[in-house]
TORPA-4810 file (N, C-alpha, C, O; in nm, 3 decimals):
<nodes>
NODE_1_0.085_-0.120_0.000_0.000_0.000_0.000_0.088_0.125_0.000_0.182_0.135_0.079_X
NODE_2_0.058_0.218_-0.088_0.134_0.343_-0.092_0.108_0.424_0.033_0.009_0.401_0.103_X
NODE_3_0.195_0.519_0.062_0.174_0.603_0.179_0.044_0.681_0.166_-0.029_0.694_0.264_X
NODE_4_0.015_0.731_0.048_-0.108_0.806_0.029_-0.231_0.720_0.058_-0.323_0.765_0.126_X
NODE_5_-0.233_0.598_0.006_-0.347_0.509_0.031_-0.358_0.474_0.178_-0.469_0.463_0.231_X
NODE_6_-0.246_0.457_0.244_-0.249_0.427_0.387_-0.305_0.545_0.465_-0.387_0.526_0.555_X
NODE_7_-0.261_0.665_0.432_-0.311_0.784_0.500_-0.462_0.800_0.478_-0.536_0.830_0.571_X
NODE_8_-0.505_0.781_0.354_-0.649_0.790_0.324_-0.729_0.690_0.406_-0.833_0.723_0.462_X
NODE_9_-0.679_0.568_0.411_-0.749_0.462_0.483_-0.762_0.494_0.632_-0.864_0.464_0.695_X
NODE_10_-0.657_0.554_0.688_-0.657_0.583_0.831_-0.725_0.716_0.864_-0.743_0.749_0.981_X
NODE_11_-0.761_0.791_0.762_-0.833_0.918_0.783_-0.965_0.913_0.705_-1.006_1.011_0.643_X
NODE_12_-1.031_0.797_0.710_-1.148_0.772_0.627_-1.258_0.876_0.646_-1.314_0.925_0.548_X
NODE_13_-1.290_0.908_0.769_-1.402_1.000_0.794_-1.376_1.137_0.731_-1.462_1.192_0.663_X
NODE_14_-1.258_1.189_0.754_-1.225_1.321_0.698_-1.217_1.315_0.546_-1.263_1.406_0.478_X
NODE_15_-1.159_1.207_0.493_-1.144_1.196_0.348_-1.281_1.187_0.279_-1.304_1.252_0.177_X
NODE_16_-1.369_1.107_0.335_-1.503_1.095_0.275_-1.579_1.228_0.282_-1.650_1.264_0.188_X
NODE_17_-1.564_1.300_0.392_-1.629_1.430_0.403_-1.576_1.527_0.299_-1.649_1.615_0.253_X
NODE_18_-1.452_1.511_0.261_-1.388_1.596_0.161_-1.432_1.561_0.019_-1.481_1.647_-0.054_X
NODE_19_-1.413_1.435_-0.020_-1.437_1.399_-0.161_-1.586_1.383_-0.193_-1.624_1.383_-0.310_X
NODE_20_-1.670_1.370_-0.090_-1.814_1.357_-0.112_-1.893_1.477_-0.060_-2.013_1.467_-0.036_X
NODE_21_-1.825_1.587_-0.043_-1.891_1.708_0.007_-2.001_1.752_-0.088_-1.994_1.727_-0.209_X
NODE_22_-2.102_1.818_-0.034_-2.213_1.866_-0.117_-2.164_1.958_-0.229_-2.220_1.955_-0.339_X
NODE_23_-2.063_2.038_-0.203_-2.006_2.124_-0.307_-1.957_2.038_-0.424_-1.981_2.070_-0.541_X
NODE_24_-1.890_1.929_-0.392_-1.837_1.839_-0.495_-1.950_1.772_-0.573_-1.948_1.769_-0.696_X
NODE_25_-2.046_1.718_-0.502_-2.157_1.650_-0.569_-2.231_1.744_-0.663_-2.269_1.705_-0.773_X
NODE_26_-2.250_1.867_-0.620_-2.324_1.962_-0.702_-2.240_2.017_-0.817_-2.295_2.060_-0.918_X
NODE_27_-2.109_2.014_-0.802_-2.023_2.040_-0.918_-2.048_1.934_-1.025_-2.059_1.965_-1.143_X
NODE_28_-2.056_1.810_-0.981_-2.071_1.699_-1.074_-2.202_1.697_-1.149_-2.205_1.665_-1.267_X
NODE_29_-2.311_1.733_-1.081_-2.441_1.729_-1.150_-2.483_1.865_-1.204_-2.591_1.880_-1.261_X
NODE_30_-2.395_1.965_-1.185_-2.421_2.096_-1.244_-2.518_2.184_-1.168_-2.559_2.288_-1.219_X
NODE_31_-2.556_2.144_-1.046_-2.656_2.221_-0.970_-2.593_2.319_-0.870_-2.665_2.388_-0.799_X
NODE_32_-2.461_2.325_-0.865_-2.395_2.415_-0.773_-2.427_2.560_-0.812_-2.411_2.596_-0.929_X
NODE_33_-2.473_2.644_-0.718_-2.498_2.784_-0.751_-2.372_2.850_-0.805_-2.263_2.830_-0.751_X
NODE_34_-2.386_2.928_-0.909_-2.270_2.993_-0.968_-2.201_3.084_-0.868_-2.079_3.100_-0.873_X
NODE_35_-2.277_3.145_-0.777_-2.216_3.230_-0.676_-2.120_3.151_-0.587_-2.016_3.203_-0.545_X
NODE_36_-2.154_3.025_-0.559_-2.067_2.940_-0.478_-1.938_2.909_-0.553_-1.829_2.917_-0.496_X
NODE_37_-1.951_2.875_-0.680_-1.833_2.840_-0.759_-1.744_2.962_-0.778_-1.622_2.952_-0.768_X
NODE_38_-1.804_3.076_-0.805_-1.726_3.197_-0.827_-1.646_3.232_-0.702_-1.526_3.263_-0.710_X
NODE_39_-1.712_3.229_-0.586_-1.642_3.261_-0.461_-1.529_3.162_-0.438_-1.417_3.200_-0.404_X
NODE_40_-1.558_3.034_-0.457_-1.455_2.931_-0.441_-1.337_2.955_-0.534_-1.222_2.949_-0.492_X
NODE_41_-1.366_2.983_-0.661_-1.260_2.992_-0.761_-1.168_3.110_-0.734_-1.047_3.099_-0.749_X
NODE_42_-1.225_3.222_-0.694_-1.142_3.339_-0.662_-1.053_3.309_-0.541_-0.935_3.342_-0.541_X
NODE_43_-1.111_3.246_-0.439_-1.031_3.211_-0.321_-0.927_3.104_-0.355_-0.817_3.104_-0.299_X
NODE_44_-0.961_3.014_-0.447_-0.866_2.911_-0.486_-0.748_2.971_-0.561_-0.637_2.918_-0.554_X
NODE_45_-0.771_3.079_-0.633_-0.662_3.150_-0.699_-0.563_3.202_-0.594_-0.442_3.188_-0.610_X
NODE_46_-0.617_3.262_-0.487_-0.531_3.310_-0.380_-0.463_3.194_-0.308_-0.346_3.203_-0.269_X
NODE_47_-0.537_3.087_-0.292_-0.486_2.963_-0.233_-0.364_2.913_-0.311_-0.264_2.874_-0.251_X
NODE_48_-0.372_2.915_-0.443_-0.263_2.865_-0.527_-0.138_2.950_-0.517_-0.027_2.900_-0.532_X
NODE_49_-0.155_3.079_-0.492_-0.037_3.164_-0.472_0.045_3.111_-0.355_0.168_3.101_-0.364_X
NODE_50_-0.022_3.076_-0.247_0.049_3.024_-0.130_0.099_2.882_-0.152_0.203_2.844_-0.098_X
NODE_51_0.027_2.804_-0.231_0.076_2.670_-0.261_0.199_2.676_-0.351_0.285_2.589_-0.345_X
NODE_52_0.206_2.780_-0.435_0.329_2.800_-0.512_0.445_2.829_-0.417_0.556_2.779_-0.436_X
NODE_53_0.419_2.910_-0.317_0.523_2.938_-0.217_0.564_2.810_-0.144_0.681_2.790_-0.114_X
NODE_54_0.465_2.725_-0.116_0.496_2.600_-0.048_0.589_2.513_-0.132_0.679_2.448_-0.079_X
NODE_55_0.568_2.513_-0.263_0.657_2.436_-0.349_0.794_2.503_-0.363_0.894_2.435_-0.384_X
NODE_56_0.797_2.636_-0.351_0.926_2.703_-0.342_1.000_2.662_-0.216_1.121_2.642_-0.217_X
NODE_57_0.925_2.649_-0.106_0.984_2.601_0.019_1.035_2.458_0.002_1.137_2.421_0.060_X
NODE_58_0.965_2.378_-0.077_1.007_2.241_-0.101_1.142_2.236_-0.171_1.221_2.145_-0.147_X
NODE_59_1.169_2.332_-0.258_1.302_2.339_-0.320_1.408_2.357_-0.212_1.511_2.290_-0.214_X
NODE_60_1.382_2.448_-0.119_1.478_2.474_-0.012_1.494_2.352_0.079_1.605_2.322_0.124_X
NODE_61_1.384_2.284_0.107_1.388_2.170_0.199_1.446_2.044_0.134_1.480_1.948_0.204_X
NODE_62_1.457_2.043_0.003_1.502_1.923_-0.069_1.646_1.887_-0.031_1.730_1.973_-0.007_X
NODE_63_1.670_1.756_-0.025_1.804_1.707_0.007_1.882_1.666_-0.116_2.004_1.648_-0.109_X
NODE_64_1.815_1.651_-0.229_1.880_1.608_-0.353_1.835_1.695_-0.469_1.733_1.763_-0.461_X
NODE_65_1.910_1.691_-0.576_1.871_1.764_-0.697_1.741_1.708_-0.754_1.659_1.784_-0.807_X
NODE_66_1.721_1.577_-0.745_1.598_1.517_-0.795_1.478_1.574_-0.720_1.376_1.606_-0.782_X
NODE_67_1.489_1.587_-0.588_1.380_1.645_-0.509_1.358_1.792_-0.545_1.245_1.839_-0.549_X
NODE_68_1.467_1.863_-0.570_1.455_2.003_-0.612_1.385_2.015_-0.746_1.300_2.102_-0.765_X
NODE_69_1.420_1.928_-0.839_1.359_1.933_-0.972_1.210_1.900_-0.965_1.130_1.959_-1.037_X
NODE_70_1.174_1.805_-0.880_1.032_1.771_-0.865_0.955_1.891_-0.810_0.847_1.922_-0.858_X
NODE_71_1.011_1.958_-0.710_0.944_2.075_-0.653_0.933_2.186_-0.757_0.832_2.256_-0.762_X
NODE_72_1.034_2.200_-0.839_1.029_2.302_-0.945_0.920_2.270_-1.045_0.847_2.360_-1.089_X
NODE_73_0.907_2.143_-1.084_0.800_2.105_-1.178_0.663_2.131_-1.118_0.572_2.178_-1.187_X
NODE_74_0.647_2.102_-0.989_0.519_2.127_-0.922_0.489_2.276_-0.917_0.375_2.318_-0.940_X
NODE_75_0.590_2.355_-0.888_0.573_2.500_-0.885_0.533_2.553_-1.023_0.444_2.638_-1.034_X
NODE_76_0.597_2.502_-1.126_0.567_2.546_-1.262_0.425_2.506_-1.302_0.356_2.583_-1.370_X
NODE_77_0.380_2.387_-1.261_0.244_2.343_-1.293_0.140_2.436_-1.231_0.038_2.464_-1.293_X
NODE_78_0.166_2.482_-1.109_0.073_2.574_-1.044_0.071_2.709_-1.117_-0.036_2.761_-1.149_X
NODE_79_0.189_2.764_-1.142_0.197_2.898_-1.199_0.153_2.904_-1.345_0.094_3.002_-1.389_X
NODE_80_0.182_2.797_-1.420_0.160_2.802_-1.565_0.035_2.728_-1.612_-0.011_2.749_-1.724_X
NODE_81_-0.021_2.639_-1.527_-0.137_2.561_-1.571_-0.260_2.590_-1.484_-0.361_2.639_-1.533_X
NODE_82_-0.249_2.559_-1.356_-0.366_2.575_-1.269_-0.411_2.719_-1.259_-0.531_2.748_-1.267_X
NODE_83_-0.318_2.810_-1.240_-0.357_2.949_-1.223_-0.412_3.007_-1.354_-0.498_3.095_-1.352_X
NODE_84_-0.362_2.958_-1.466_-0.415_3.002_-1.595_-0.561_2.961_-1.611_-0.642_3.037_-1.665_X
NODE_85_-0.595_2.840_-1.565_-0.734_2.796_-1.570_-0.823_2.891_-1.492_-0.930_2.930_-1.539_X
NODE_86_-0.779_2.929_-1.372_-0.857_3.020_-1.289_-0.871_3.157_-1.356_-0.979_3.217_-1.353_X
NODE_87_-0.764_3.204_-1.417_-0.769_3.334_-1.485_-0.868_3.330_-1.601_-0.945_3.424_-1.621_X
NODE_88_-0.867_3.220_-1.677_-0.959_3.209_-1.791_-1.104_3.206_-1.743_-1.188_3.277_-1.798_X
NODE_89_-1.133_3.125_-1.643_-1.270_3.114_-1.594_-1.317_3.245_-1.529_-1.430_3.288_-1.551_X
NODE_90_-1.230_3.307_-1.449_-1.269_3.432_-1.385_-1.280_3.544_-1.487_-1.356_3.639_-1.466_X
NODE_91_-1.206_3.535_-1.596_-1.216_3.634_-1.701_-1.354_3.637_-1.763_-1.396_3.740_-1.816_X
NODE_92_-1.426_3.524_-1.758_-1.562_3.520_-1.811_-1.656_3.607_-1.728_-1.763_3.646_-1.776_X
NODE_93_-1.617_3.637_-1.604_-1.697_3.727_-1.520_-1.641_3.869_-1.522_-1.687_3.955_-1.447_X
NODE_94_-1.542_3.893_-1.606_-1.484_4.026_-1.616_-1.379_4.057_-1.512_-1.344_4.173_-1.492_X
NODE_95_-1.329_3.953_-1.443_-1.229_3.974_-1.338_-1.089_3.958_-1.397_-1.059_3.858_-1.463_X
NODE_96_-1.004_4.055_-1.373_-0.867_4.050_-1.421_-0.777_3.985_-1.315_-0.815_3.979_-1.198_X
NODE_97_-0.658_3.937_-1.355_-0.565_3.882_-1.255_-0.533_3.981_-1.143_-0.521_3.942_-1.027_X
NODE_98_-0.520_4.109_-1.179_-0.491_4.210_-1.076_-0.604_4.220_-0.975_-0.580_4.235_-0.856_X
NODE_99_-0.727_4.212_-1.023_-0.842_4.218_-0.933_-0.849_4.094_-0.846_-0.886_4.103_-0.728_X
NODE_100_-0.814_3.979_-0.902_-0.814_3.856_-0.823_-0.715_3.866_-0.707_-0.746_3.827_-0.595_X
NODE_101_-0.597_3.918_-0.736_-0.494_3.927_-0.633_-0.530_4.026_-0.523_-0.481_4.015_-0.411_X
NODE_102_-0.615_4.123_-0.554_-0.655_4.223_-0.455_-0.771_4.177_-0.367_-0.803_4.242_-0.268_X
NODE_103_-0.833_4.064_-0.404_-0.946_4.013_-0.326_-0.900_3.973_-0.186_-0.797_3.906_-0.174_X
NODE_104_-0.969_4.012_-0.080_-0.931_3.971_0.055_-0.941_3.819_0.071_-1.032_3.755_0.018_X
NODE_105_-0.847_3.763_0.142_-0.850_3.620_0.168_-0.959_3.587_0.272_-0.973_3.655_0.373_X
NODE_106_-1.034_3.482_0.242_-1.130_3.431_0.340_-1.053_3.360_0.452_-0.941_3.312_0.431_X
NODE_107_-1.115_3.354_0.569_-1.048_3.288_0.682_-1.016_3.142_0.652_-0.915_3.090_0.699_X
NODE_108_-1.101_3.074_0.573_-1.072_2.935_0.537_-0.949_2.924_0.449_-0.872_2.829_0.461_X
NODE_109_-0.930_3.022_0.362_-0.811_3.024_0.277_-0.686_3.045_0.362_-0.586_2.976_0.345_X
NODE_110_-0.694_3.141_0.452_-0.579_3.168_0.539_-0.546_3.048_0.627_-0.429_3.012_0.643_X
NODE_111_-0.647_2.986_0.683_-0.624_2.874_0.774_-0.553_2.759_0.702_-0.456_2.702_0.754_X
NODE_112_-0.600_2.726_0.584_-0.544_2.612_0.513_-0.402_2.641_0.463_-0.310_2.563_0.486_X
NODE_113_-0.385_2.754_0.394_-0.254_2.781_0.335_-0.148_2.803_0.442_-0.035_2.756_0.427_X
NODE_114_-0.182_2.872_0.550_-0.082_2.895_0.654_-0.049_2.765_0.727_0.063_2.746_0.774_X
NODE_115_-0.148_2.676_0.737_-0.119_2.546_0.800_-0.015_2.470_0.718_0.080_2.416_0.774_X
NODE_116_-0.033_2.467_0.588_0.062_2.396_0.501_0.201_2.459_0.511_0.300_2.388_0.526_X
NODE_117_0.207_2.591_0.503_0.338_2.658_0.510_0.404_2.638_0.646_0.524_2.614_0.654_X
NODE_118_0.326_2.647_0.752_0.382_2.625_0.886_0.433_2.482_0.901_0.539_2.458_0.959_X
NODE_119_0.356_2.387_0.849_0.398_2.248_0.856_0.532_2.229_0.786_0.620_2.160_0.837_X
NODE_120_0.545_2.290_0.668_0.671_2.278_0.595_0.786_2.349_0.663_0.899_2.300_0.660_X
NODE_121_0.759_2.463_0.725_0.865_2.539_0.790_0.920_2.467_0.913_1.041_2.465_0.936_X
NODE_122_0.830_2.407_0.991_0.877_2.343_1.115_0.917_2.198_1.095_0.984_2.140_1.180_X
NODE_123_0.876_2.139_0.982_0.910_1.999_0.957_1.008_1.984_0.842_1.080_2.078_0.807_X
NODE_124_1.010_1.865_0.785_1.098_1.841_0.671_1.015_1.825_0.544_0.896_1.855_0.543_X
NODE_125_1.079_1.778_0.438_1.011_1.770_0.309_0.895_1.671_0.311_0.795_1.693_0.243_X
NODE_126_0.907_1.563_0.387_0.798_1.467_0.394_0.676_1.529_0.462_0.564_1.510_0.416_X
NODE_127_0.697_1.602_0.571_0.586_1.671_0.636_0.514_1.763_0.537_0.391_1.764_0.530_X
NODE_128_0.592_1.839_0.461_0.534_1.933_0.366_0.453_1.862_0.259_0.343_1.905_0.226_X
NODE_129_0.507_1.754_0.204_0.435_1.682_0.098_0.310_1.613_0.149_0.212_1.602_0.077_X
NODE_130_0.312_1.567_0.272_0.192_1.508_0.331_0.084_1.616_0.347_-0.034_1.589_0.325_X
NODE_131_0.124_1.736_0.386_0.028_1.846_0.400_-0.029_1.888_0.265_-0.144_1.932_0.258_X
NODE_132_0.049_1.876_0.159_0.005_1.912_0.025_-0.081_1.803_-0.040_-0.160_1.832_-0.130_X
NODE_133_-0.067_1.681_0.005_-0.128_1.566_-0.063_-0.280_1.572_-0.077_-0.331_1.541_-0.185_X
NODE_134_-0.356_1.611_0.026_-0.502_1.613_0.007_-0.546_1.700_-0.109_-0.641_1.665_-0.180_X
NODE_135_-0.480_1.811_-0.129_-0.516_1.898_-0.242_-0.470_1.838_-0.374_-0.551_1.818_-0.465_X
NODE_136_-0.342_1.808_-0.385_-0.285_1.763_-0.512_-0.348_1.632_-0.558_-0.387_1.618_-0.674_X
NODE_137_-0.357_1.536_-0.468_-0.408_1.404_-0.504_-0.560_1.397_-0.494_-0.625_1.323_-0.568_X
NODE_138_-0.617_1.473_-0.403_-0.761_1.469_-0.386_-0.836_1.524_-0.505_-0.941_1.471_-0.542_X
NODE_139_-0.785_1.630_-0.567_-0.854_1.688_-0.681_-0.862_1.591_-0.797_-0.963_1.585_-0.868_X
NODE_140_-0.756_1.514_-0.818_-0.758_1.415_-0.925_-0.862_1.307_-0.896_-0.936_1.267_-0.987_X
NODE_141_-0.869_1.261_-0.773_-0.967_1.159_-0.735_-1.109_1.212_-0.748_-1.198_1.143_-0.799_X
NODE_142_-1.130_1.334_-0.703_-1.263_1.395_-0.711_-1.307_1.410_-0.856_-1.418_1.372_-0.892_X
NODE_143_-1.220_1.465_-0.940_-1.256_1.488_-1.080_-1.286_1.357_-1.150_-1.380_1.350_-1.229_X
NODE_144_-1.206_1.254_-1.125_-1.232_1.124_-1.187_-1.368_1.069_-1.145_-1.441_1.014_-1.227_X
NODE_145_-1.401_1.084_-1.018_-1.529_1.032_-0.971_-1.645_1.109_-1.032_-1.750_1.051_-1.060_X
NODE_146_-1.628_1.239_-1.054_-1.735_1.318_-1.114_-1.758_1.281_-1.259_-1.871_1.286_-1.309_X
NODE_147_-1.652_1.243_-1.327_-1.666_1.197_-1.465_-1.736_1.062_-1.469_-1.825_1.040_-1.551_X
NODE_148_-1.695_0.971_-1.382_-1.745_0.834_-1.385_-1.887_0.821_-1.329_-1.968_0.744_-1.381_X
NODE_149_-1.916_0.895_-1.222_-2.042_0.873_-1.151_-2.151_0.973_-1.185_-2.270_0.941_-1.175_X
NODE_150_-2.113_1.092_-1.224_-2.213_1.197_-1.239_-2.219_1.260_-1.378_-2.293_1.356_-1.399_X
NODE_151_-2.143_1.206_-1.471_-2.145_1.267_-1.604_-2.100_1.411_-1.601_-2.154_1.495_-1.672_X
NODE_152_-1.999_1.439_-1.519_-1.959_1.576_-1.493_-1.910_1.654_-1.613_-1.910_1.777_-1.611_X
NODE_153_-1.868_1.585_-1.719_-1.819_1.659_-1.834_-1.923_1.666_-1.946_-1.889_1.697_-2.061_X
NODE_154_-2.048_1.637_-1.914_-2.154_1.656_-2.012_-2.158_1.804_-2.054_-2.130_1.892_-1.973_X
NODE_155_-2.191_1.828_-2.176_-2.185_1.964_-2.228_-2.281_2.060_-2.158_-2.260_2.181_-2.160_X
NODE_156_-2.387_2.006_-2.095_-2.481_2.095_-2.027_-2.440_2.126_-1.883_-2.511_2.198_-1.813_X
NODE_157_-2.327_2.072_-1.839_-2.278_2.102_-1.705_-2.190_2.227_-1.713_-2.087_2.225_-1.782_X
NODE_158_-2.227_2.335_-1.645_-2.147_2.458_-1.653_-2.007_2.445_-1.593_-1.922_2.531_-1.613_X
NODE_159_-1.983_2.335_-1.520_-1.854_2.316_-1.456_-1.771_2.208_-1.526_-1.673_2.159_-1.471_X
NODE_160_-1.811_2.172_-1.647_-1.742_2.066_-1.721_-1.595_2.102_-1.747_-1.509_2.014_-1.744_X
NODE_161_-1.567_2.229_-1.772_-1.429_2.270_-1.801_-1.340_2.244_-1.681_-1.230_2.190_-1.696_X
NODE_162_-1.386_2.281_-1.562_-1.309_2.258_-1.440_-1.285_2.109_-1.419_-1.173_2.067_-1.390_X
NODE_163_-1.391_2.030_-1.435_-1.380_1.885_-1.415_-1.286_1.823_-1.517_-1.205_1.737_-1.484_X
NODE_164_-1.296_1.867_-1.641_-1.209_1.815_-1.747_-1.063_1.844_-1.719_-0.976_1.761_-1.745_X
NODE_165_-1.037_1.962_-1.666_-0.898_2.001_-1.637_-0.835_1.906_-1.535_-0.722_1.861_-1.553_X
NODE_166_-0.910_1.877_-1.428_-0.854_1.796_-1.321_-0.867_1.645_-1.345_-0.805_1.566_-1.273_X
NODE_167_-0.945_1.605_-1.444_-0.954_1.463_-1.479_-0.870_1.430_-1.603_-0.863_1.315_-1.646_X
NODE_168_-0.807_1.532_-1.659_-0.729_1.513_-1.780_-0.595_1.445_-1.755_-0.550_1.433_-1.642_X
NODE_169_-0.532_1.403_-1.863_-0.406_1.330_-1.854_-0.296_1.413_-1.788_-0.217_1.360_-1.710_X
NODE_170_-0.291_1.542_-1.818_-0.185_1.626_-1.762_-0.192_1.630_-1.610_-0.091_1.617_-1.542_X
NODE_171_-0.315_1.649_-1.557_-0.324_1.657_-1.411_-0.310_1.518_-1.347_-0.258_1.507_-1.237_X
NODE_172_-0.355_1.415_-1.415_-0.335_1.280_-1.362_-0.187_1.251_-1.345_-0.146_1.186_-1.249_X
NODE_173_-0.107_1.299_-1.438_0.038_1.280_-1.428_0.094_1.356_-1.308_0.182_1.306_-1.238_X
NODE_174_0.043_1.477_-1.285_0.084_1.554_-1.168_0.053_1.476_-1.039_0.137_1.466_-0.950_X
NODE_175_-0.069_1.422_-1.031_-0.110_1.349_-0.911_-0.029_1.222_-0.892_0.012_1.190_-0.781_X
NODE_176_-0.007_1.149_-1.000_0.071_1.025_-0.990_0.214_1.055_-0.946_0.272_0.980_-0.867_X
NODE_177_0.271_1.162_-0.997_0.407_1.199_-0.958_0.411_1.237_-0.810_0.508_1.206_-0.741_X
NODE_178_0.307_1.305_-0.762_0.302_1.343_-0.621_0.295_1.220_-0.530_0.359_1.216_-0.426_X
NODE_179_0.215_1.120_-0.571_0.205_0.997_-0.492_0.339_0.923_-0.490_0.381_0.872_-0.387_X
NODE_180_0.406_0.918_-0.605_0.537_0.853_-0.612_0.639_0.927_-0.525_0.721_0.864_-0.459_X
NODE_181_0.633_1.059_-0.526_0.727_1.139_-0.446_0.707_1.110_-0.297_0.804_1.100_-0.222_X
NODE_182_0.581_1.097_-0.255_0.555_1.063_-0.115_0.622_0.931_-0.077_0.684_0.920_0.028_X
NODE_183_0.608_0.832_-0.164_0.667_0.701_-0.134_0.819_0.707_-0.130_0.881_0.643_-0.046_X
NODE_184_0.878_0.783_-0.222_1.025_0.794_-0.221_1.073_0.862_-0.094_1.173_0.821_-0.034_X
NODE_185_1.003_0.965_-0.052_1.042_1.034_0.071_1.025_0.944_0.193_1.107_0.946_0.285_X
NODE_186_0.918_0.865_0.192_0.892_0.776_0.305_1.000_0.670_0.320_1.029_0.626_0.431_X
NODE_187_1.060_0.630_0.209_1.164_0.526_0.214_1.280_0.566_0.303_1.340_0.481_0.370_X
NODE_188_1.313_0.693_0.305_1.430_0.738_0.380_1.397_0.822_0.503_1.484_0.845_0.587_X
NODE_189_1.272_0.868_0.513_1.241_0.963_0.621_1.133_0.914_0.718_1.115_0.975_0.824_X
NODE_190_1.062_0.808_0.685_0.951_0.767_0.772_0.988_0.648_0.858_1.050_0.552_0.812_X
NODE_191_0.949_0.655_0.984_0.962_0.543_1.077_0.823_0.512_1.133_0.729_0.590_1.118_X
NODE_192_0.813_0.398_1.197_0.686_0.362_1.259_0.643_0.464_1.363_0.525_0.493_1.376_X
NODE_193_0.739_0.517_1.436_0.708_0.614_1.540_0.662_0.747_1.481_0.590_0.822_1.546_X
NODE_194_0.705_0.775_1.360_0.671_0.904_1.299_0.534_0.903_1.230_0.474_1.008_1.213_X
NODE_195_0.486_0.787_1.192_0.364_0.780_1.114_0.244_0.849_1.181_0.172_0.921_1.111_X
NODE_196_0.219_0.832_1.311_0.103_0.899_1.371_0.105_1.051_1.351_0.000_1.112_1.331_X
NODE_197_0.223_1.111_1.356_0.231_1.255_1.331_0.194_1.288_1.187_0.121_1.384_1.162_X
NODE_198_0.243_1.209_1.092_0.210_1.232_0.952_0.060_1.217_0.928_0.001_1.292_0.850_X
NODE_199_0.000_1.120_0.995_-0.144_1.101_0.982_-0.219_1.223_1.036_-0.319_1.266_0.977_X
NODE_200_-0.173_1.278_1.146_-0.236_1.399_1.201_-0.228_1.514_1.101_-0.325_1.587_1.082_X
NODE_201_-0.112_1.531_1.038_-0.095_1.636_0.938_-0.190_1.615_0.822_-0.257_1.709_0.777_X
NODE_202_-0.197_1.493_0.773_-0.283_1.462_0.659_-0.430_1.483_0.695_-0.506_1.542_0.617_X
NODE_203_-0.471_1.437_0.811_-0.610_1.449_0.852_-0.648_1.596_0.868_-0.757_1.638_0.827_X
NODE_204_-0.560_1.675_0.930_-0.590_1.817_0.948_-0.600_1.888_0.814_-0.692_1.968_0.794_X
NODE_205_-0.508_1.861_0.722_-0.514_1.924_0.590_-0.642_1.884_0.517_-0.701_1.966_0.447_X
NODE_206_-0.683_1.760_0.532_-0.807_1.714_0.468_-0.928_1.786_0.525_-1.017_1.825_0.451_X
NODE_207_-0.931_1.803_0.657_-1.044_1.874_0.719_-1.046_2.021_0.678_-1.153_2.081_0.669_X
NODE_208_-0.930_2.078_0.652_-0.925_2.215_0.603_-0.976_2.223_0.459_-1.030_2.326_0.418_X
NODE_209_-0.959_2.115_0.383_-1.019_2.108_0.249_-1.172_2.109_0.260_-1.240_2.175_0.182_X
NODE_210_-1.224_2.035_0.356_-1.370_2.034_0.378_-1.418_2.175_0.407_-1.520_2.219_0.353_X
NODE_211_-1.346_2.246_0.492_-1.384_2.383_0.525_-1.379_2.473_0.401_-1.459_2.566_0.388_X
NODE_212_-1.287_2.445_0.311_-1.274_2.526_0.190_-1.396_2.507_0.100_-1.448_2.604_0.046_X
NODE_213_-1.441_2.382_0.082_-1.565_2.359_0.006_-1.682_2.430_0.072_-1.761_2.497_0.006_X
NODE_214_-1.691_2.415_0.205_-1.803_2.473_0.278_-1.806_2.625_0.264_-1.913_2.686_0.259_X
NODE_215_-1.689_2.685_0.258_-1.679_2.829_0.237_-1.755_2.869_0.111_-1.826_2.969_0.111_X
NODE_216_-1.739_2.793_0.004_-1.808_2.824_-0.121_-1.959_2.816_-0.107_-2.031_2.905_-0.153_X
NODE_217_-2.007_2.709_-0.044_-2.151_2.695_-0.024_-2.207_2.805_0.065_-2.314_2.860_0.039_X
NODE_218_-2.134_2.837_0.170_-2.181_2.941_0.262_-2.190_3.077_0.193_-2.279_3.156_0.222_X
NODE_219_-2.096_3.103_0.103_-2.098_3.231_0.031_-2.223_3.244_-0.054_-2.280_3.353_-0.065_X
NODE_220_-2.267_3.133_-0.115_-2.388_3.136_-0.198_-2.511_3.161_-0.111_-2.601_3.234_-0.151_X
NODE_221_-2.514_3.100_0.007_-2.628_3.120_0.098_-2.634_3.264_0.148_-2.741_3.323_0.159_X
NODE_222_-2.515_3.318_0.178_-2.510_3.456_0.229_-2.548_3.556_0.123_-2.604_3.661_0.151_X
NODE_223_-2.514_3.519_-0.005_-2.547_3.610_-0.115_-2.694_3.612_-0.145_-2.738_3.683_-0.235_X
</nodes>
């Protein structure tokens, strides 16, 4: 069993709350209020800025050139692929990148991103990658399930573009590489005594993902 699968299995309640959240289900069937998606997407743009910083931190924390190159590829994927998707979608609402960057961060955004950065600062590269895993690997799992179970990429689903991006071959490769990186790091850095701490990090990051989805739904209700 890979480290990621082991962590998921031992954090089942939090993981299920994350990947089966009402926000996710409604993305898949196209019934998510546009106000919820818009609020989420703008906050996710800000979220990615900090995740780019986290991957910059991973370069510093790396012990080998191979680890540095992997962190650089992850950083480039965020800056050149994921953030471009957000810019394109937000551009449909007339929002420019400059306006996105000026948007105040929601407390859920701050809580999650600062948790990941703090985890990386006080720990090592394995701690950081475990904190990043729910986002990087979870989005691929979620998008695949929306395609398979809910027809998420049907042309009448307004969120088909988002689902297609995260279920596509390019992002699947990103997720697979992240899972492999976790296993390589675990080979040299994980002990039996350390695993409970890693599980705590993974579970907390997953619960913060749940809060991030809920933020989107709450914004639609408040609007």
